[in-house]
C-alpha positions in Angstrom: 80.8 130.2 89.3 80.4 128.0 92.4 78.3 124.9 92.3 76.9 123.4 95.5 77.6 119.7 95.8 76.9 116.9 98.3 78.7 113.8 99.1 77.2 111.0 97.1 79.4 108.3 98.5 82.9 107.0 99.2 84.4 104.3 97.0 87.7 102.6 96.3 89.4 103.3 93.0 89.7 99.9 91.3 93.0 100.9 89.7 94.9 102.4 92.6 92.9 101.0 95.6 92.7 104.6 97.0 89.5 106.0 98.5 87.5 108.4 96.3 85.0 110.9 97.6 82.2 111.3 95.1 80.7 114.8 95.0 77.5 115.4 93.0 75.5 118.5 92.3 71.9 118.9 93.3 70.6 118.3 89.8 72.6 115.2 89.4 74.3 116.4 86.2 77.8 116.8 87.5 80.0 114.4 89.4 83.4 115.1 90.8 85.6 112.3 92.1 88.3 113.4 94.6 91.0 110.9 95.6 91.8 111.1 99.3 94.0 109.3 101.8 92.7 106.3 103.8 92.7 108.3 107.1 90.8 111.2 105.6 88.3 108.8 104.0 87.8 107.2 107.5 87.1 110.6 109.0 84.5 111.3 106.3 83.0 107.8 106.6 82.6 108.0 110.4 80.7 111.2 110.1 78.5 110.0 107.1 77.5 107.0 109.2 77.0 109.1 112.4 79.5 107.0 114.3 80.7 108.6 117.5 84.3 108.1 118.6 85.3 107.9 122.3 87.5 110.9 121.9 87.4 113.8 119.4 89.1 113.2 116.1 91.1 116.0 114.5 88.1 117.3 112.5 85.9 117.2 115.7 88.6 119.1 117.5 88.8 121.7 114.7 85.0 122.2 114.9 85.2 122.6 118.6 88.0 125.1 118.5 86.1 127.2 115.9 82.9 127.1 118.0 84.8 127.9 121.2 86.3 130.9 119.5 82.8 132.1 118.7 83.2 131.2 115.1 81.3 129.3 112.4 82.1 127.6 109.1 80.1 129.4 106.4 81.1 127.1 103.6 84.0 125.1 102.1 85.0 125.5 98.5 87.0 123.1 96.3 88.7 126.0 94.6 91.5 124.8 92.3 93.1 121.8 90.6 96.8 122.1 89.8 99.2 119.3 88.8 96.5 116.6 89.7 96.1 118.1 93.2 92.8 119.6 94.4 92.8 122.7 96.6 90.1 123.9 99.0 89.3 126.9 101.1 87.4 127.0 104.3 85.3 130.2 104.8 84.8 131.1 108.5 83.2 133.9 110.4 85.0 134.4 113.8 83.5 137.1 116.1 82.1 138.9 113.1 85.3 138.8 111.1 85.5 136.8 107.8 88.4 134.4 107.7 89.6 132.3 104.8 91.8 129.2 105.5 93.6 127.1 102.9 92.9 123.3 103.3 93.0 120.0 101.7 89.6 119.1 100.2 89.4 116.0 102.3 89.8 118.0 105.5 87.5 120.7 104.3 84.8 118.1 103.4 85.2 116.3 106.8 84.8 119.7 108.6 81.8 120.7 106.4 80.1 117.4 107.4 80.6 118.1 111.1 79.4 121.7 110.9 76.6 121.0 108.3 78.1 123.6 106.0 77.7 123.7 102.3 80.3 122.2 100.0 80.9 124.3 96.9 83.1 123.5 93.9 84.4 126.1 91.4 83.0 125.2 88.0 86.4 125.4 86.4 87.6 122.6 88.8 84.9 120.3 87.5 85.7 121.2 83.9 89.5 120.7 84.4 89.0 117.4 86.3 87.5 115.8 83.2 90.8 116.2 81.4 93.2 115.5 84.2 95.6 112.6 83.7 95.0 110.5 86.8 97.4 107.7 86.0 100.8 107.3 84.4 99.5 104.5 82.2 97.0 105.5 79.5 95.2 102.2 79.7 94.5 102.6 83.4 93.3 106.1 82.8 90.8 105.0 80.1 89.6 102.1 82.1 89.0 104.4 85.2 87.3 107.0 83.0 84.9 104.4 81.6 84.3 103.0 85.1 83.4 106.5 86.5 81.1 107.2 83.5 79.3 104.0 84.1 78.6 104.5 87.8 75.0 103.9 88.8 73.8 106.4 91.4 72.5 103.5 93.5 76.0 102.2 93.8 77.2 105.4 95.4 75.0 105.1 98.5 77.4 103.1 100.6 81.1 103.3 100.8 83.3 100.2 100.5 86.7 100.2 102.3 
C-alpha cells in the first residue's frame, strides 16, 4: 500500500551531521526520515524556500526536459529499503506513454517539489525503516532513535544547515 507524504522539514542528524529529509503522512501518524547528501538537501531547501537560482539547477533542468518532451511527473514513490539504502521511482507520462525511472529518493523528492507531484512511500519501507541499523555503534543508534521519537512537529518547520 502506498502512503502519500509531504516534506515536514529538513534537519541535520546530530550524530552524523548529515542532512535528513523528514517525510510525514497527512494524518501525522507516520514519519519517515531519509538521510541525504548536502547537495541534495540544498536542492530541496532552495525549492522549499522558493529561492530562484540565476541558472537552472539539475532538478530544474530535468523538469524542463520532461516538460519540453511533452511529459509530466505523475508521482514519485519511495519504493524500497535495502542495506540501509532507500530507493525511489519516478512515474512519468510522456506523450501519452507511461514511463518509470529509477532514482535516488533525494532526486525524486527534489523533482516532485518542482513539479508539484505527490510523494508516496510504500508502507513496507516505513515499517522496515523503524528497524534499520543506522549507525555502527549501538549507543548512537539508540540516541538517534530517541531523538527522532521526541521530535516536536513545530521543530520541523524550518531546516537548519
